[in-house]
C-alpha positions as CSV (number, residue, x, y, z in Angstrom):
1,M,136.5,51.8,166.5
2,H,134.0,52.2,163.6
3,F,134.9,54.8,161.0
4,I,132.0,56.3,159.0
5,G,132.9,58.5,156.1
6,V,130.2,60.9,155.2
7,F,130.4,62.5,151.6
8,A,128.3,65.6,152.2
9,N,128.5,69.4,152.4
10,N,129.3,71.0,155.7
11,S,125.8,71.5,156.9
12,E,124.6,68.0,155.8
13,F,127.6,66.5,157.7
14,E,127.0,68.4,160.9
15,I,123.2,67.6,160.9
16,I,123.8,63.9,160.2
17,R,126.7,63.5,162.7
18,R,125.0,65.3,165.5
19,N,121.8,63.5,165.2
20,V,123.2,60.0,164.9
21,E,125.5,60.5,167.9
22,K,122.3,61.7,169.8
23,I,120.2,58.5,169.1
24,I,123.0,55.8,169.0
25,Q,125.0,57.0,172.0
26,R,128.1,55.0,171.2
27,N,131.7,56.0,171.9
28,D,133.2,53.7,169.4
29,I,132.1,55.6,166.2
30,E,134.1,58.2,164.5
31,F,132.7,60.3,161.8
32,I,134.9,61.6,159.1
33,H,133.8,64.4,156.7
34,I,134.6,63.6,153.0
35,T,134.3,66.3,150.5
36,S,135.4,66.8,146.8
37,K,138.3,68.8,148.1
38,N,139.7,66.3,150.5
39,I,138.7,62.9,148.9
40,E,142.3,62.2,147.7
41,N,143.5,62.4,151.3
42,M,141.0,59.6,152.3
43,K,142.5,56.8,150.3
44,N,144.3,55.3,153.2
45,I,141.6,55.4,155.8
46,M,139.8,52.0,156.3
47,F,136.1,53.0,156.5
48,E,133.6,50.6,157.7
49,T,130.7,52.6,156.3
50,I,130.4,55.3,153.7
51,L,127.4,57.6,153.5
52,L,126.9,59.2,150.2
53,C,124.4,62.0,150.5
54,S,125.9,65.1,148.9
55,K,124.7,66.5,145.6
56,A,128.2,67.8,145.0
57,K,129.9,67.3,141.7
58,I,133.0,65.1,141.6
59,K,135.4,64.8,138.8
60,D,136.1,61.5,137.0
61,T,139.4,61.1,138.8
62,Q,137.7,61.5,142.1
63,K,135.1,59.0,141.2
64,I,137.9,56.5,140.9
65,T,139.2,57.3,144.3
66,L,135.7,57.1,145.7
67,D,135.3,53.7,144.0
68,K,138.5,52.5,145.8
69,I,137.4,53.8,149.2
70,C,134.0,52.2,148.9
71,S,135.3,48.9,147.7
72,N,136.9,48.3,151.0
73,C,133.8,49.2,153.1
74,K,131.4,46.9,154.8
75,Y,128.4,49.2,154.1
76,I,127.6,51.8,151.6
77,I,124.6,54.0,152.3
78,M,123.5,56.2,149.5
79,N,120.7,58.6,148.7
80,A,119.1,57.0,145.7
81,D,117.3,60.1,144.6
82,T,120.5,62.2,144.2
83,F,123.5,60.0,144.0
84,S,123.7,57.8,140.9
85,H,127.2,56.4,141.0
86,T,126.3,52.9,139.7
87,K,129.8,51.4,139.8
88,I,129.8,51.4,143.5
89,V,126.5,49.5,143.8
90,S,127.7,46.7,141.6
91,N,130.2,45.5,144.2
92,K,128.8,42.4,145.7
93,I,131.1,42.3,148.7
94,V,129.8,45.6,150.1
95,N,126.4,45.8,151.7
96,C,124.6,48.7,149.8
97,I,121.7,50.3,151.5
98,T,119.7,53.0,149.6
99,Y,117.5,55.5,151.0
100,G,115.2,58.0,149.4
101,L,111.7,58.9,148.6
102,N,111.4,56.4,145.7
103,Q,109.7,53.0,145.9
104,K,113.0,51.1,145.1
105,S,115.0,52.4,148.0
106,T,116.0,49.9,150.8
107,I,114.8,52.6,153.3
108,T,112.0,54.9,152.4
109,I,109.1,56.9,153.9
110,S,105.7,55.4,153.8
111,S,103.8,58.2,155.7
112,I,104.7,61.8,156.7
113,Q,102.7,63.6,159.3
114,E,103.5,66.9,161.1
115,E,105.2,65.4,164.1
116,K,106.1,61.9,162.9
117,V,107.1,59.9,159.9
118,I,106.8,56.1,159.2
119,I,110.1,54.7,157.8
120,D,109.6,51.6,155.7
121,I,112.5,49.0,155.5
122,Q,111.7,47.3,152.2
123,R,114.5,44.7,152.4
124,N,116.2,42.9,155.4
125,I,119.4,44.5,156.5
126,K,122.2,42.7,158.3
127,N,123.6,45.1,161.0
128,I,127.2,45.4,162.2
129,D,126.7,42.6,164.8
130,G,125.4,40.3,162.2
131,N,121.7,40.5,163.2
132,E,118.9,40.9,160.7
133,I,116.9,44.0,160.7
134,E,113.7,42.8,159.2
135,M,111.5,44.5,156.7
136,G,108.7,46.6,158.2
137,E,107.6,50.0,159.2
138,I,108.9,52.0,162.1
139,S,107.3,55.2,163.5
140,I,109.7,58.0,164.2
141,N,108.7,60.9,166.4
142,L,110.1,64.2,164.9
143,K,109.6,66.4,167.9
144,G,113.4,66.2,168.7
145,Y,114.4,67.3,165.2
146,K,114.1,71.0,164.5
147,K,113.0,71.5,160.9
148,I,115.0,68.7,159.6
149,N,114.9,67.7,156.0
150,I,113.2,64.3,155.5
151,E,116.2,63.0,153.5
152,Y,118.5,63.7,156.5
153,V,116.0,61.7,158.7
154,L,116.4,58.8,156.2
155,A,120.2,59.0,156.3
156,I,120.4,59.2,160.1
157,F,118.2,56.2,160.5
158,S,120.1,54.2,157.9
159,I,123.2,54.5,160.0
160,Y,121.1,53.9,163.2
161,F,119.7,50.6,161.8
162,I,123.4,49.4,161.2
163,Y,124.9,50.6,164.5
164,K,122.3,50.3,167.0
165,R,123.0,48.0,169.9
166,K,120.5,45.3,170.8
167,K,118.9,46.0,174.1
168,T,120.1,43.7,176.8
169,E,117.4,42.2,179.0
170,K,117.8,42.5,182.9
């Protein structure tokens, strides 16, 4: 079972969870909602991935807890535009994937059109199966996403790139 902790407000969590489940279609992923109110209760859960997308303020004592939680993860995915908790990024054992609308993010947008976006993977990413997701651009059709924030699209596809299964040939 893959535990993915999502540090987000309620609506962010539901949008991301629902859309990732729709596109990945795996039964072995469990999403756990992390908030500033319940973060102390999350210390003993072994998360494989943490997604930091919330603009929520956290206290210094909660940052220590978040550091401990993240230090045991295999992946940290963070919104580089809103989350600036630099101590987390400095851990070299954890694979840190950033997303956002800036040029330095691992995953960003190179083009936005009315019904599609082009996601730009700017650095190779090693997925959960050990396969390399190579740099490049991927076109995403937005017709299935009703008025979704572009940052949510980036968060959703950051998780997708890590957990998508390789298509088996028949």
